[in-house]
C-alpha angles and dihedrals in degrees: 000000000000091000091051092051092047090051091048096048098033098241111162100172097123090076111133113236117250125232090264090058094061100113116117091246093052092046089051091047092050092049091047091050091053092057101101112206092193094066125225100258128202122039094340095069093102093048090045091052092050091047090047091053090049091049090048091052091049090047093052094044092050091048093043097112091050095052125076114244093250091056095046090047094051093046091051090048090054090046090053090050090049093050090051091047091048090067091050093047090056100036099043099039103243119212121262090255092052092048091049091049091048092050092045091053092049096044104032121359094059105033098041098064090042091052090048091048091050090054091061120099116270091252090062093050101067127124093258102034124123090241091055091049091049092050093047090051089052091048089051090054090050091049091051090048092051090048091050093047091048091050091048091053092048094046090045089058090049091049090048091052091049092049091050090050091053089049091052092048091048093045101040101022117198091322131245110312089213090065095058120106117242112258093021111130097206 
């Protein structure tokens, strides 16, 4: 599906960098360009999220020298939270809204402010600058959102299991006493 859309709309951002493009800035630019804010849609959402996380990691690593330690640390923390949540999104069957939020965080809500921050002059990207404080506050909001979403998915699975248990008790009751084994307590 993604290839069809790219062919339709002329996107050619999956191009592999050549050996002459190997500077840290060009690697970061290539990783940032591969982050697709439109999402992949359909069955490839999970693969798109994983690819987006990989692109995000490459983007942050390539930009590492340009980012203050506090920023790199917070981005990596959010990325770790996203990777942990990715397994829950797939395994526990997150809702469409939760999947959309997850993909939006991976593809837009996290990389966009980092790209914007990197475009600032060096003087504005110091450990104690106002821009750094603003970005770290935004990264904290993203981290809280990922934690909340992850907890909602986990608690949703628990609630679903509980609901299914009530259904089974209502539907099947306590079972036929004649089918119980002698000596079994339950």
